[in-house]
C-alpha positions, 0 to 999 in steps of 0.5 A: 824147324825149332822148338819155339812153338806156343802150340798145345805141344811144340813136339806134337806140332813138329811131328804133325808137320813131318807126317803131313809132308810124308803123306803128301809124298815129299822126299827130304832128310829129317836132319836137314829139317830139324835143328838138333840143339833145340830138342832133348834126346827123348824128343828127337827119338819121338820125332824120328820114330814118327817119321819112320812110321810115316814112311811105309812105302820107303822105310827109312834106315836107322843109320840116317837118324844116327848120322843126323843126330849124334846125340843118340850115340852119345846119350845111351844105347837105349835110343838106338835100340828104340829106333831099331825097334820102330824100324822093325815094326815098320818092316814087319808086314812089308815086302822085305821083312826084317831078319836077324842076320841083317840086323846083326850085320848092320849093328854088330855092337848091339848084337845082344840087344838085337838077339833079344828083340828077335827072340821075343815071342810072336811077331818080335813083340812088335806090338805089346801082347797083353792077355785078353786084348788084340792090338789093332793099330797105333793111334797116337804116340808121345815122347815116352808112350804109345796108344793103341786101338785094341779089341778086348776079347772078354766084354767084346769091345774096343779099348785104347791101350797106352804103353811104355815100350819097356819099363827099363828103357823108360826113365824114373820120372816117366815111369812114376807119372805113368803109374800115377796116371793109372792109379788116379784116373782109375778111381775117377768115374765121370761121364766126361772123363775117359774111363780106365778099365785096367792097368798093369805090367806084362813082359816088363811093359807097363800099360793102361787100358782105357775107354776107346773114344771114336772121335777127334781131339779138340785140337783137330776140331779147331782145325776142321770146323767153326763151332757156334757159341752154343757149342763152345759153351756146351763143351766147356760145361762138360769140361767143367763137370769132368774137372769138378769130379777130379777136384772133388777127388783131390786131383789136379790135372795140370795139363788141360789143353785141347789135345787132351780133350776128346770129342765124340761124334755126338759132341760129348767131351772126354778129358784124358791124359792125366800124365801130369796129375798131382794130388791137391795136398801136395800141389798146395806146398811150395817146391824148390825146383823150377820145373814147369808142368803143363803146356805153355799156351794153356797154363796159368800164371802160377804154373808159368812161375814153376814149381816154386809157386803153389798151384791149386784148382784155380790153375785148371780153371784158368786153362779152361778159360784159355780153351773157352777163349779160343773156342769163342774167338778162334785165337789163343789168349797169348800170341808169343812165338817162342816158349819164353815169350809165351810164359812171359805173356801168361804172367804179365799180359792181360787177355784182349776182351773177346768182344773186340775179336768177335762182336757176336759174343755176348758181353756177359759171356765175355765177362765170364771167360775173362774172369777165368783168366785173371792173373791172381787165382783169388780173382777167378771163379771159386771153382770150376763148378761155379764157372759151370753154373755161370755158363749154365745161367747164361745158357738158360737166359739165351734159351729163354730169349729164343724160346720167348719168341715162339711160346705163348705168354706164360702165366706164373702161378705163385704157389708152393707145396708141402707134403702133409699126411694123405694130401698136398696143401698150399703153405707158401704164397709169394708176392713175386713171380718166379723166374721164367722157365720153359718147362715150369720146373721151379724150386720153391719148397722151404730149405728147412734151415739148410745153408748149402744145397746137397750135391747132385748124384753122379752116375754111376751110383748105388742104391745106398747113395740114392738113400743118402742123397734122398735123405739129404734133399728131403731134409734140405727141402723140409719134405718127406721122402715119400707121400701118398695123395688122395688117390693113394698114389705114392710119389717119391723124391728123385734127387738131381744128378748127372748121367749119360743119356742115350746109348753109346754107338756100337753098344747093344740096342743103339738107335740113331736117334739116341746118341749118348750125351751128358745130361745134368738135372739140377733140380729134384722132382717127384715121380709116381712109383707106378703107372696110373692105374685104371681105378685112379684114372676113373676116379678122377676122369669119371671114365675108363677108356682102357681096352683091358677092363674085364675082371679085376683090372682096377690095379692094372695100368690105364691104357689106350690113352692119347697124349692129350688124355694124359695132360687132361688127367694131370690138370684134373688131378691137380684141381682135385688136390687143390693145386694150381694146374701145371698146364693150360689146355684150351680148344680141346677136341673130344671123340668118345672118351678121349681128348684128340686135340688141344692147345697146350702150354705151360702155366708152371703151377704146382700141380701134376705133370708128365716127366720130361724124357731126360727125367724119365731116363734118369729115373729109369736108370737109377744110377746104372749106365747099362742097357737095362736097369738090371744090367746087360743080360736080358734074362735079368730083366724078367724080375723088373718088368712085364715084357713080351718074352713072358708070353703075356696077352694083356698088361699086368697089375702094377707094383708086382715086379721088383722096383729099381734103386729109386723105388720105381716100378715097371719102368721097363715093360707093362705099358709105354709111358707118355712123356712131355717132350716133342720128339725130334730124331736130331735133338740129342746132339744139340740139346742143352746139357742142363735140364733139357726139355725137348724141342720147342715144337714138333709133330710127334710126342715121345713115350718110353719103357716098352710094354707087354705087347708081343710086337716089342722085344726087350731090346725095345725097352732099354733105358734109352729107347725112344718111342714116338707117335702123334699126340692124338693117337692111342694104343692098347699098350700105352699109358703114363705116370705123373711127376711134380716139380719141387720148388725151393724158396731162394 
């Protein structure tokens, strides 16, 4: 078995094969399988250690490896001590636990080191003892580091802990890379990057505490299932989002490969292993050494030339393209069988067009992928964010083609808006219809002389960041931050942003229909600061179906409404304000004061509408990823919402609790709020990352936010909790708030 594999890691491939053979019950000598001259001593150590741990029923003896690989004794004592350490680990819980006399007899020349191992506290320190953590099991290892699954005792959560076995046993380069990884990743906060919770050194052992991801690496995913084109694009967009965050922080990954990409059960990507990370400012300079950073099958041509050639973000982008290529075709870009041939191919051989390998791949998508793989960095996309936008554009076109087969023809209303004083006035009319979009969210407000669009918010974000983003977007769009219409209804600008929608598995309040997944809202929108009140509803509709109308109820939210009632109100208010309706509503059926049925389609006008589920949750979270906007403590929620725990008998006046960072009131409690989307419990895992609008059809419509009603506890009103019912039904704790699209003239 030789070190000539072009796989994501030759070392990983050899270890995987050895472990697989052990698991199948094969009996063999590692020395007869491995050619020593093909491997460094550190790599041989990793191979032997992994082989030891794969033999629980027949613990191997260190002497076997020393006889097979004399390099261990010739290089340094630390490799022998490491092997002894791993053998002790294996035997700790066996029928023949390790004893000091046995090991002193077997290794008399290492008596000092053996005594030190056996003098270490509790269980021979077979696993690192880090205060506040309980080590559960080993889940991965490399030539220098081991990753453990652990239980954090404080926040009571699972974590992954990466360690170097002993600081003075690790070489200086390994230590430097390890500490750099902890420092760099610790400052990166993004939904698609594994979070670093803590790092430090205990008993001379450096460690990094990271988010534990329940799932597989992309390498394992390759081997276990065939991904659809849509899934491949979705995963790549998430990877681009992670690298955009890193590059914005002046950080290069330099080793983007399937083994370093984790995918959880809900198809969310986490980029990990920044062990080869480099500062962009340093990466741009030339170096005299010829060390090659990265894994051959996925590195860029400039990386293949060694450190003598400057690298930048375009190198990570090339790696993304190589991964996308493999996702779409099932074949690597390079086909070499040795490391040298792979490096040669990376620099000289152009990729086979994807359509020649899989004729189901759309030509436009093939072109996008091939542009990432251009030999010259200047010929690739300017950034990974530009690549994401190209993939997003293809994704939207693909979705539109599929949706157009099912949707009614859409009438495009050519109008734009400006916020002026107490009302909304039409100020721009176009002779060209806007591009078709399923939920009608188009941007046509004037860009106020700005050249570049402001950046999106990235969760988590603070109230100050909201203010900064809102200032930038309202200046860019040429509109006020907040305005009041003729009903004295206040609406605020919600800047676009990225967040994790839903709840992580095992977290407080998790429900099976709300698995956590990344969402990116690309457009700003307007959202009412409060739920529609009884007085506002009656002023527009001429009636009030609310159950709680006694006394001074004018400022209480309107309730006992069907979903159709909410849509009818949006259209009626639009006409009242001189705006083109957002919805087409025909064949309406009425019963008493309610609309109980209708055919509803999207016109895409400039008027009022219901928020989507994604917009609602993003607005509710306002930068937090906690269970509630107020945090993880249910008691803290009392300041932000009217809930059943306050012994209420009816809804309360709006805007009497604290607002969130977006300036929105009653997102938790008071009344449930209808949203636009059809409800499907299986939608989240297949929903698009960008601007999801819900399923194309269904039987139930969604609502959010819980209510005052004693039937519901605070756990029903988390940021992510999803309510649903048939659109013709109503309840005494169900209302809504309105939204509007902001259109930007291109």
